[in-house]
C-alpha positions in Angstrom: 19.6 21.2 30.1 16.7 19.7 31.6 16.8 17.3 35.1 16.6 13.7 34.0 14.0 11.5 35.4 15.1 8.4 37.5 13.4 5.5 36.4 11.3 3.6 38.9 12.6 -0.2 39.8 11.3 -2.7 37.1 8.8 -5.2 38.1 10.8 -7.8 36.5 13.7 -7.3 39.5 13.8 -10.4 42.0 15.4 -10.9 45.2 16.9 -14.4 45.7 19.9 -13.9 48.0 19.4 -17.0 49.8 19.8 -19.1 47.0 23.4 -20.7 47.0 25.1 -21.0 43.5 27.0 -24.1 42.7 30.6 -23.8 41.2 29.5 -23.9 37.9 27.0 -20.9 38.0 29.8 -18.8 40.3 32.4 -19.2 37.1 29.6 -18.1 34.5 27.7 -15.4 36.4 28.9 -14.6 40.0 26.2 -12.6 40.6 23.1 -13.8 43.0 20.6 -11.7 42.1 18.4 -12.7 39.2 17.6 -9.8 37.0 16.3 -9.2 33.7 17.4 -6.1 32.4 17.1 -6.4 28.6 13.5 -5.0 28.5 14.0 -2.5 30.9 17.0 -0.5 29.1 15.4 -0.3 26.0 12.5 1.4 28.0 15.1 3.6 29.9 16.4 4.7 26.6 12.9 5.7 25.1 12.4 7.9 28.7 16.0 9.6 27.8 14.7 10.8 24.2 11.7 11.9 25.8 13.7 14.1 28.3 15.6 15.9 25.5 12.6 17.2 23.8 11.2 18.4 26.8 11.8 22.5 27.4 12.2 24.7 30.4 8.4 25.6 30.0 7.0 22.4 31.3 9.7 22.4 34.5 6.7 22.3 36.7 5.3 19.4 35.0 8.3 17.6 35.4 8.3 18.0 39.0 5.3 17.0 39.5 6.1 13.8 37.8 9.0 13.3 39.6 7.0 13.5 42.7 4.7 10.9 41.1 7.9 8.5 40.7 9.0 8.7 44.0 5.6 7.6 45.4 5.4 4.7 42.8 9.0 3.8 43.5 7.8 3.7 47.4 4.7 1.5 46.3 6.9 -1.0 44.3 9.5 -1.5 47.0 6.2 -2.1 49.2 5.1 -4.8 46.6 8.4 -6.2 46.2 8.7 -6.9 50.5 5.2 -8.2 50.1 5.8 -10.6 47.4 9.3 -11.4 49.1 7.5 -12.7 52.0 4.7 -14.6 50.0 7.3 -16.7 47.9 9.4 -17.2 51.2 6.2 -18.9 52.7 5.4 -20.9 49.7 8.9 -21.9 48.8 10.1 -23.1 52.3 10.2 -26.7 51.4 12.0 -26.2 48.1 14.5 -23.9 49.1 15.4 -26.1 52.3 16.4 -28.9 49.8 18.1 -26.9 47.5 20.4 -25.6 49.9 21.0 -28.8 51.3 22.1 -30.2 47.8 24.5 -27.0 47.1 26.1 -27.3 50.7 26.6 -31.0 50.0 28.5 -29.9 46.4 30.4 -26.8 47.8 33.1 -26.7 50.2 32.2 -24.5 53.3 34.4 -21.7 52.7 32.9 -21.3 49.2 29.7 -21.2 50.3 30.7 -18.5 52.9 32.6 -16.1 50.1 29.4 -16.7 48.0 27.0 -15.2 50.6 29.7 -12.2 51.4 29.3 -11.6 47.6 25.4 -11.9 47.6 25.6 -8.9 50.3 27.8 -6.6 47.9 26.1 -7.5 44.8 25.1 -3.7 43.7 29.1 -2.8 42.2 29.4 -6.1 40.3 25.8 -6.0 38.6 26.4 -2.7 37.5 30.1 -3.2 36.0 29.0 -6.4 34.1 25.7 -5.1 32.4 27.9 -2.1 31.3 25.5 0.6 32.0 26.6 3.4 29.9 24.7 6.0 31.5 25.4 7.4 34.8 22.0 7.3 35.8 21.7 3.6 35.2 24.6 3.6 38.0 23.0 5.4 40.5 19.5 3.5 40.1 21.4 0.2 40.4 23.3 1.7 43.5 19.7 2.8 44.8 18.3 -0.9 44.2 21.2 -2.3 46.2 20.7 -0.5 49.4 16.8 -1.3 49.3 17.5 -5.1 48.9 20.2 -4.8 51.8 17.6 -3.3 54.1 14.8 -5.9 52.8 17.1 -8.6 53.2 18.4 -7.4 56.4 14.8 -6.8 58.1 13.9 -10.5 56.6 17.0 -12.1 58.3 16.6 -10.4 61.4 12.9 -11.0 61.9 12.9 -14.6 61.2 15.9 -15.3 63.2 14.9 -13.3 66.2 11.7 -15.6 66.0 13.8 -18.9 65.8 16.2 -17.6 68.8 13.2 -17.2 71.0 11.7 -20.4 70.0 14.9 -22.5 70.6 15.8 -20.8 73.8 13.4 -22.6 76.4 13.2 -20.3 79.4 13.0 -22.4 82.6 10.9 -21.4 85.9 12.0 -17.8 87.0 14.2 -17.2 83.9 13.6 -13.7 82.0 14.7 -11.8 79.0 17.2 -9.1 80.1 18.7 -8.1 76.8 19.0 -8.5 73.6 21.9 -7.4 70.8 22.0 -8.1 66.9 24.6 -8.5 64.5 27.0 -9.7 67.1 30.2 -11.8 65.7 31.6 -14.7 67.2 34.6 -17.3 66.4 34.7 -20.5 67.2 38.5 -20.6 68.1 42.0 -19.1 67.0 41.9 -21.0 63.6 38.8 -19.9 62.1 39.0 -16.8 59.8 35.1 -16.0 59.4 33.0 -15.0 62.0 29.6 -15.9 62.4 27.1 -13.5 63.0 24.0 -14.3 65.1 21.8 -12.7 68.2 23.4 -12.3 71.6 20.5 -12.7 74.6 20.9 -12.1 78.1 18.6 -13.7 80.6 19.0 -13.6 84.7 20.3 -17.2 84.5 22.7 -17.3 81.1 23.9 -15.5 77.9 23.1 -17.3 74.9 24.5 -16.8 71.3 22.4 -17.8 68.5 23.8 -17.7 64.9 21.6 -16.4 62.1 19.8 -18.5 59.8 21.6 -18.0 56.8 25.0 -19.4 58.5 23.2 -22.3 60.4 23.5 -24.4 57.1 27.3 -24.4 57.1 28.3 -27.3 58.8 31.9 -26.2 60.1 30.2 -23.0 61.6 27.4 -24.4 63.2 27.9 -23.2 66.9 25.4 -22.1 69.5 26.8 -20.7 72.8 25.4 -21.0 76.5 27.1 -19.5 79.0 25.8 -20.0 82.9 26.2 -16.3 84.3 27.4 -18.1 87.7 30.6 -19.4 85.3 31.6 -16.0 84.6 34.8 -14.7 86.4 35.7 -11.7 84.5 34.1 -9.8 81.7 36.5 -6.8 80.0 36.0 -4.4 77.0 38.8 -4.2 74.2 39.0 -1.9 71.3 37.4 1.4 71.2 40.5 3.7 70.3 41.5 5.2 67.2 44.2 2.9 66.5 41.8 -0.4 66.5 40.2 -0.8 63.2 38.2 -3.7 61.4 35.5 -6.0 62.3 37.2 -7.8 65.2 38.8 -5.0 66.9 35.7 -4.2 69.1 33.9 -6.2 71.6 33.6 -8.5 75.0 35.8 -10.7 76.1 34.2 -13.3 78.8 36.7 -15.1 81.3 35.2 -18.1 82.5 35.3 -20.4 85.8 35.3 -23.1 83.4 37.8 -23.8 80.3 36.7 -21.5 77.9 37.4 -17.9 77.5 34.5 -16.0 74.8 34.8 -13.1 72.6 32.0 -11.4 71.0 32.5 -8.5 68.7 30.0 -5.4 68.3 29.3 -2.7 65.5 31.1 0.5 67.2 27.6 2.6 66.0 26.0 3.4 69.5 26.2 2.5 72.7 25.4 -1.2 72.1 28.6 -2.8 73.6 28.5 -0.7 77.0 25.0 -1.5 77.6 25.3 -5.6 77.2 28.6 -4.9 79.5 26.5 -3.3 82.0 23.7 -5.8 82.1 26.3 -8.9 82.5 27.9 -7.1 85.1 24.7 -6.4 87.0 23.1 -10.0 86.8 26.5 -12.1 86.9 27.3 -10.8 90.7 24.1 -10.3 92.0 23.8 -10.9 95.7 22.8 -14.3 96.9 19.5 -13.2 97.7 18.5 -12.0 94.5 20.3 -14.6 92.5 18.5 -17.0 89.9 18.2 -20.1 92.2 15.8 -18.0 94.3 13.5 -16.5 91.6 13.6 -20.5 90.3 12.0 -21.9 93.5 9.5 -19.1 93.8 8.5 -19.3 90.1 8.0 -23.6 90.5 4.9 -25.7 91.3 6.8 -28.4 93.0 5.7 -29.5 96.4 8.5 -30.9 98.3 12.2 -30.8 97.3 13.3 -34.2 98.3 17.3 -33.7 97.5 17.4 -32.1 101.1 16.2 -35.1 102.9 18.4 -37.6 101.5 21.1 -38.1 104.2 20.7 -39.0 107.6 23.6 -39.6 109.7 22.1 -42.1 112.1 21.1 -44.2 109.5 24.1 -43.8 107.5 26.4 -44.7 110.2 24.3 -47.9 111.0 24.7 -49.1 107.7 28.3 -48.9 107.7 27.7 -51.0 111.2 29.1 -48.5 113.7 26.3 -49.2 116.5 27.5 -52.6 116.7 30.7 -51.7 118.2 29.8 -50.1 122.0 33.3 -48.4 121.6 31.9 -45.6 119.4 28.8 -43.1 119.8 27.5 -40.2 118.3 28.0 -37.1 120.7 25.3 -33.8 120.2 27.5 -31.8 122.1 27.9 -29.7 118.8 24.1 -29.3 118.7 24.4 -25.4 118.6 28.0 -25.6 117.0 29.6 -24.3 120.1 32.7 -26.7 119.7 33.0 -26.5 115.8 30.9 -24.1 113.6 32.4 -26.0 110.4 31.3 -29.3 111.5 28.0 -31.0 111.4 25.6 -31.4 114.8 26.2 -35.1 115.1 30.1 -36.2 115.8 30.9 -39.4 115.9 33.5 -40.1 118.7 34.8 -43.1 121.1 32.3 -43.2 124.0 34.9 -42.7 126.6 35.3 -39.0 125.6 33.4 -36.5 127.3 32.1 -33.2 126.9 35.7 -31.3 128.4 37.6 -33.6 126.4 36.1 -32.5 123.3 36.0 -28.8 124.3 40.0 -28.9 125.5 40.7 -30.7 121.8 38.7 -28.1 119.9 40.9 -25.6 121.1 44.1 -27.2 120.5 43.1 -28.0 116.8 43.3 -25.3 113.9 39.7 -24.0 113.7 38.3 -26.4 116.4 38.2 -29.5 113.9 39.1 -32.1 116.2 39.3 -35.8 115.1 36.0 -37.3 114.3 34.9 -40.4 112.6 34.6 -40.4 108.7 33.9 -44.1 107.9 33.8 -47.4 109.7 35.1 -50.5 107.9 32.9 -53.3 109.1 35.2 -56.2 108.0 37.9 -55.7 110.6 36.6 -53.0 112.7 39.2 -50.3 111.3 38.1 -46.6 111.0 39.0 -43.7 108.8 39.1 -40.1 111.1 39.7 -36.8 109.8 40.6 -33.5 111.6 42.7 -30.5 111.2 46.8 -29.8 111.8 47.3 -29.6 115.7 48.4 -25.8 117.0 52.1 -27.2 118.2 54.1 -24.1 116.9 57.7 -23.5 117.5 57.2 -24.2 121.6 55.7 -27.6 120.6 52.8 -27.3 122.7 50.9 -30.4 123.8 47.4 -31.6 124.7 46.7 -34.3 127.1 42.8 -34.5 126.0 44.1 -35.1 122.2 46.4 -37.6 122.6 43.8 -39.4 125.0 41.5 -39.2 121.7 44.2 -40.8 119.6 44.7 -43.6 122.2 41.2 -44.3 122.4 40.9 -44.5 118.3 43.6 -46.9 118.1 42.3 -49.0 120.8 39.0 -49.5 119.0 41.0 -52.2 116.6 42.8 -55.4 117.4 46.3 -54.2 116.5 46.0 -51.1 118.7 47.8 -48.8 116.3 47.1 -45.6 114.4 48.4 -44.5 111.1 48.5 -40.4 110.6 48.4 -39.4 107.2 49.6 -35.6 107.0 48.6 -34.9 103.3 50.6 -32.0 102.8 54.5 -32.2 101.8 56.7 -32.3 104.9 58.4 -28.9 104.2 55.2 -27.2 104.3 54.1 -28.7 107.6 57.3 -27.3 108.8 56.9 -23.8 107.8 53.2 -24.0 109.4 54.9 -24.8 112.7 56.0 -21.0 112.5 52.1 -19.8 112.5 51.1 -21.7 115.4 50.5 -25.1 113.5 52.6 -28.1 112.7 52.1 -31.9 113.2 51.7 -34.6 115.8 54.8 -35.2 117.6 55.2 -38.9 118.1 56.9 -38.9 121.3 54.0 -37.6 123.2 51.3 -40.2 120.8 51.9 -43.6 122.0 51.4 -46.2 119.0 51.1 -43.8 116.4 53.2 -43.5 113.1 53.4 -40.3 110.7 53.7 -40.1 106.8 53.3 -37.2 104.6 51.3 -37.6 101.0 53.0 -34.6 99.6 50.0 -33.3 97.9 50.2 -29.3 97.1 48.3 -26.5 98.8 45.1 -24.5 96.9 47.6 -21.7 95.2 49.7 -24.7 93.7 46.2 -26.2 92.5 45.0 -22.6 91.2 48.1 -21.9 89.5 48.3 -25.7 88.0 44.8 -24.9 86.5 45.2 -21.6 84.8 48.0 -23.0 83.1 45.9 -26.0 82.1 43.1 -23.6 80.9 45.7 -21.6 78.7 46.7 -24.7 77.3 43.0 -25.8 76.3 42.6 -22.5 74.7 45.3 -22.6 72.5 45.1 -24.2 69.1 48.1 -26.6 69.1 48.1 -29.2 65.9 51.3 -30.6 66.9 50.9 -33.6 69.3 54.3 -33.6 70.8 53.6 -29.6 72.0 50.3 -30.7 73.2 51.7 -33.4 75.4 55.2 -31.5 76.9 52.6 -28.5 77.7 50.2 -30.6 79.5 53.2 -31.9 81.5 54.2 -28.6 82.2 51.0 -28.0 84.1 51.8 -30.5 86.7 47.8 -31.3 86.6 48.1 -35.0 85.8 50.9 -35.0 88.4 48.7 -33.5 91.1 45.7 -36.0 90.4 48.1 -39.2 90.5 49.4 -37.6 93.9 45.8 -37.4 95.3 44.8 -41.1 94.2 48.4 -42.2 95.6 47.2 -40.9 99.2 43.9 -42.5 98.7 45.1 -46.0 97.7 47.3 -45.8 100.8 44.3 -44.9 103.1 42.7 -48.2 101.7 45.8 -50.3 101.7 46.1 -49.5 105.7 42.8 -50.2 106.3 41.8 -53.4 104.0 45.3 -55.0 104.2 47.1 -53.8 107.1 44.2 -53.5 109.5 45.4 -50.4 110.7 43.0 -47.3 111.5 43.9 -44.1 109.8 43.9 -40.0 110.8 43.9 -37.9 108.1 44.4 -34.2 108.4 46.0 -31.0 106.0 46.1 -27.6 107.5 42.4 -26.9 108.0 41.0 -30.1 107.3 38.4 -29.4 104.4 40.2 -29.6 101.3 43.0 -32.2 100.6 41.5 -34.4 103.5 37.8 -34.2 101.8 39.6 -35.4 98.6 41.4 -38.3 100.2 38.8 -39.7 102.7 36.0 -39.5 99.9 38.2 -41.5 97.0 39.2 -44.1 99.7 35.6 -44.8 100.7 34.6 -45.1 97.0 37.3 -47.7 96.5 36.1 -49.5 100.1 32.4 -49.4 99.9 30.6 -50.4 96.8 27.8 -48.3 98.0 29.3 -45.2 97.7 29.8 -46.3 93.7 25.8 -45.9 93.4 24.0 -42.8 92.5 22.2 -42.6 95.9 25.8 -43.4 97.9 27.4 -41.0 95.4 25.3 -38.2 96.8 25.4 -38.9 100.5 29.1 -39.1 100.3 29.4 -35.5 99.0 26.6 -34.3 101.5 28.5 -36.1 104.2 32.5 -35.4 103.6 32.2 -32.1 101.7 29.2 -30.5 102.5 28.6 -31.9 106.3 32.5 -31.5 107.4 32.7 -27.7 105.9 34.2 -27.9 102.6 34.2 -23.7 101.6 32.6 -24.1 98.3 31.7 -20.3 98.4 35.4 -19.3 98.4 36.7 -22.2 96.5 34.4 -21.4 93.5 34.1 -17.5 94.0 30.3 -17.6 94.2 29.1 -14.3 93.7 32.6 -12.5 93.7 33.5 -9.8 91.2 37.0 -10.0 92.3 38.8 -12.9 89.8 42.2 -12.9 91.8 40.9 -13.9 95.1 43.8 -15.9 96.4 40.7 -18.8 98.4 39.8 -19.8 95.0 41.1 -23.2 94.1 39.8 -26.4 91.9 39.5 -28.6 95.2 36.4 -30.5 94.2 37.1 -30.5 90.6 39.9 -32.2 91.2 38.1 -34.6 93.3 35.7 -35.5 90.6 38.7 -35.8 87.8 39.8 -38.6 90.5 36.6 -40.2 90.4 36.5 -39.9 86.5 39.7 -41.9 86.4 38.4 -44.7 88.7 35.8 -45.0 86.7 37.8 -45.4 83.5 39.5 -48.1 84.8 36.5 -49.9 86.3 33.7 -48.9 84.1 31.3 -51.3 85.3 31.6 -50.6 89.0 29.8 -47.5 89.2 25.9 -47.3 88.7 26.5 -43.6 87.3 27.8 -42.7 83.7 30.5 -40.0 82.9 27.4 -37.3 82.0 26.4 -37.7 85.7 29.9 -36.2 86.8 30.1 -33.6 84.1 26.2 -32.6 85.3 27.5 -32.0 88.8 30.3 -30.0 87.7 28.0 -27.6 85.5 25.7 -27.1 88.3 28.7 -26.4 90.5 28.6 -22.8 88.9 25.2 -22.3 87.1 23.8 -21.0 90.6 20.9 -22.8 89.9 20.7 -24.9 92.8 21.7 -24.1 96.1 23.3 -27.3 97.0 26.9 -25.8 97.0 25.9 -22.2 98.1 27.9 -21.2 101.5 30.8 -22.7 103.3 28.9 -24.8 106.2 25.9 -26.5 107.4 25.4 -24.1 109.9 25.5 -21.1 107.2 23.2 -23.3 105.2 20.5 -23.7 108.0 20.8 -20.3 109.3 20.0 -18.9 105.6 17.4 -21.3 105.1 18.7 -22.4 101.6 16.8 -25.7 101.5 13.7 -23.7 101.7 14.2 -20.9 99.3 16.3 -22.8 96.6 16.1 -26.4 95.1 18.7 -29.3 95.8 20.7 -30.7 92.9 19.6 -34.2 94.3 16.2 -33.7 93.3 16.7 -32.9 89.8 19.2 -36.0 89.5 17.0 -38.4 91.1 14.1 -37.8 89.0 16.1 -37.8 86.0 18.1 -41.4 86.8 17.6 -42.9 83.5 20.0 -40.3 81.8 22.8 -40.8 84.8 22.6 -44.5 85.0 25.3 -46.7 83.5 23.9 -49.4 81.4 27.0 -51.9 82.2 26.7 -51.6 85.9 27.4 -54.7 87.6 27.1 -55.1 91.9 30.5 -55.7 92.9 31.6 -56.3 96.7 35.3 -56.0 95.8 37.6 -53.2 96.5 38.7 -51.6 93.6 42.2 -50.3 93.7 43.1 -48.1 90.4 46.6 -47.8 88.8 48.5 -44.2 88.7 50.9 -44.9 86.1 51.0 -42.2 83.6 49.6 -44.7 80.8 46.4 -45.0 83.1 45.9 -41.3 84.2 44.4 -39.6 81.1 43.3 -36.0 80.1 39.4 -35.9 80.6 38.7 -34.3 77.4 34.9 -34.9 77.5 34.6 -32.4 80.1 37.9 -29.6 79.5 37.0 -29.4 76.1 33.4 -29.5 76.0 32.8 -26.1 75.3 34.8 -26.3 72.2 32.5 -28.4 70.7 29.2 -27.5 68.7 26.1 -27.8 70.6 24.4 -30.6 68.5 27.6 -32.8 68.9 27.3 -32.6 72.6 25.4 -35.0 74.5 22.1 -34.2 75.3 21.9 -33.7 79.1 19.0 -32.9 81.4 19.1 -29.4 82.2 20.3 -27.5 79.0 16.7 -27.3 78.2 17.7 -26.0 74.2 15.4 -27.3 71.4 15.4 -27.2 67.7 12.6 -27.4 65.3 9.9 -28.7 68.4 7.0 -29.7 66.1 4.7 -30.0 69.3 1.8 -27.7 69.6 0.7 -25.9 72.4 -2.1 -28.2 73.5 0.4 -31.1 73.6 2.8 -29.1 75.7 0.4 -28.0 78.1 -1.3 -31.6 78.3 2.3 -32.8 79.1 2.7 -30.4 81.7 -0.6 -30.9 83.5 0.6 -34.7 83.4 4.4 -33.9 84.8 2.3 -32.1 87.8 -0.1 -34.8 88.4 3.1 -37.1 88.5 4.9 -35.1 90.7 1.9 -34.7 93.2 1.5 -38.2 93.7 5.3 -38.8 94.2 5.3 -35.8 96.8 2.7 -37.6 98.6 4.9 -40.8 98.8 8.1 -38.8 99.7 6.1 -36.9 102.5 5.5 -40.3 104.2 8.9 -42.1 103.7 10.0 -38.8 105.2 7.8 -39.1 108.1 8.8 -42.7 108.8 12.6 -41.9 108.6 12.3 -39.1 110.8 10.5 -41.2 113.4 13.2 -43.8 113.4 15.9 -41.3 113.4 14.5 -40.1 116.8 14.3 -43.5 118.0 17.7 -44.1 117.1 19.2 -41.3 119.0 16.9 -42.3 122.0 18.7 -45.6 122.1 22.1 -44.3 121.9 21.5 -41.8 124.1 20.3 -44.1 126.6 23.2 -46.2 126.1 25.8 -43.5 126.7 24.0 -42.7 130.1 
C-alpha cells in the first residue's frame, strides 16, 4: 500500500471564533467555525483514487509531493493569519454591534458555555460531518490545533496591548512582571473563573480580563491591589493529589477586607516567579519603597501638604492666647521630655520646666497631661495623657497633682473629670505592671470614670472576624445580622462614640474640663479626643480642619501608625497591629450619615484616606512619631496625602454642605449605627460600578491622542508653577507670623 497524502487546508476554511451564536443557531448548529466542506470532500475523494493507481516506482515522486504539500500548508496557515488580521481590522465595528445584540438576547451562562464550545471545536466538527476516512479526521484535528494557536495568539496580542493602555502608570511606577492565562474567581458563588493577565508593578498588582470575556456583564471584574495592603501571600496546590484548573495558584491576604485567589497553569515556574516578585516588592525597606520613587520622578516644586498645620495658629484660632492661664512651652524642643510628643507643649503657665521633667517620669512613656482643645465658650479644656505609674505600692507625684489642680483652676467651677478609656478590670490589672489610674484621695476636685473601651488586641480579633464574615457568601439576611453581631464591631463603634459624647456633655453642658487617658495615650485617647472636637467645633468638619485634626491629634501626639498598620512588615501575626485609625474613620462616617449637611467633605474623602493609609504612595502615615519623621526627612523625600486632596477638592466636596455653628451629638442606638458597606464591601464590586475617585488612575478606551495628552500635561505644569509661587509667598508670611507669636508668648512668660 502506498502512503496516503495529507490534503492541504482548503481556502474556503474561515475562522470566526469571536462571533457569539444566538439560541436558535446553537440548537441547529453548535459549531462556531463557519466551514464549507462540500466542494472540499469531492477533491479529497479524487486524490484518494489517484493515490490507489500509483505504484511503488513513484515513491520518490510522492515524497517530493509530500514535502511540497507541507510547504503549501505552512503558506496557507500564514495566509489565514494575515487574512484574519485584515478581516479583524475591517470588521471591528460590525462585530461590536453583533456582540452587543447577541449578549442582550443570551444569558451570561449561555454565552460563557458558547465560548467554551468555540475553543474545543475540532471533535464536534468531525463527528457531525461524518467523514468516513481516517485521514479526514486527522486533518480536522490538525486544523483545530492550528486554529487554537491562531486564536490564542490573537487574543494574547490584543489583550496585552489593551491591558497596558488601560493601566496608566504613575510617576515612578515601573512594570516588573506579567503572567498570561491567569484565572480569577469573583466570589465563592461564581462557577466560571475569569481568564486574564496578571501584571505587577512596584506599586500595585493588577488583573485585567481578556477581551473575549469582557462583554459578559456578570464577569466584568478588574482587580487592583496596592502592594502596601498585602499582609500575607501563600502558595496552594502543587501536590500530586491536587487536580483541576482551580487547584494550583496564589492566595493573597489583604489588610483591607478581601482575600484574592489567582490560579496558574502548572507548566513551567510561572507561579514561583510571580510569588517571588510580589514578596520582593510588597515588603521593601522604607528607603526603597514606591513613595520615595514617586517623589523623585515628579516635577512638582512645592509639596504644600507638609505646611498645613502650625500649632501657634491653631491655638490662636481656638482663643488660647486670650487666657493668660495657659502658655505654650518650648521645653520639648529636642524631645528630651517626651520623644512621642510634639515640640510645642501647651500647659498651664504656672508649671515650670522641673515640674514637666518630674511629671514625665511619673507618667507612662513620658506622656504627661497637655492641652488638646480649648473650648472658648466657657473656657473649659480637653487635656490628654497616659496612665500614671502608680503600681501596687500606690506611689504618687506631687508635681503631677499640682498640674491637675492648675488645669481645673483654669475654669470657673474649678473641677476636673478624669476619663479612663479602659474597662476598670484592665486598669486594675495594669497596676501589677507599674501602671494604674489616679488615686482620688491625692487629687483634689477630681472625679474618675471608666469608659469601657477594649484594648487593641480585642479590636484586632473583632476585625478578623468581620473580615471572615465579609468574605463569606451569606444569602440569608438573618445569618448575616447574627454574624455581624458576633464580631462585636458595631458594639465597639458604639462604645467609642459614647465616650466621645460624654466628653462633649462635660464641656458644653456641665462646663467641666476633662482629662482623657488610656494605657499609653496614643490609641483610644486619640479616638475620643478627635471625635469630641468634631462634635464641638464646626471647623473640624471642613476639609482643611479635618486634615489639621489628624495632624494634631494623631500624627503630632504620636499614634504608632507604623506598628498599628504593619508597614514594611512580613510578620502577619504581629500583636501590635490594630485597626484603631480605621475605627476612628468609621465613627466619623456614622456622624456624617446622621448629619449629612454638617460636613464639607463627602464619603469618598474618608474612603480615599483609608485607601492611602495602606497604599505606600504618600509618606503622611510613615513612622510612629513626628520625631522619627523629621529625623528621616520624610517631608522632603515623599509627598503628602493632603497635597493631593487639596488639589482635587471638587472631588471630595459635599454638595449639601451648610455651615453650622451648632454642636452635633449623634445617636448611638442600634438603629442609628450601621455597617459601612461602601468601604467594607468596595473590593467586591466591579471597578466600573465603583465611584470614580482621584488616585486610581485607570482609564478605559481613552480617545485622546498623544498630542492632546502632552498639551494637557504642559498646561498642568504651568498651573502648578503658578500655584507654587503663591504658596511660597504664603508660607513665608506664615513663618514670619509664627516667629512673632513665639516672641510674644515667651516674652509674656518671662
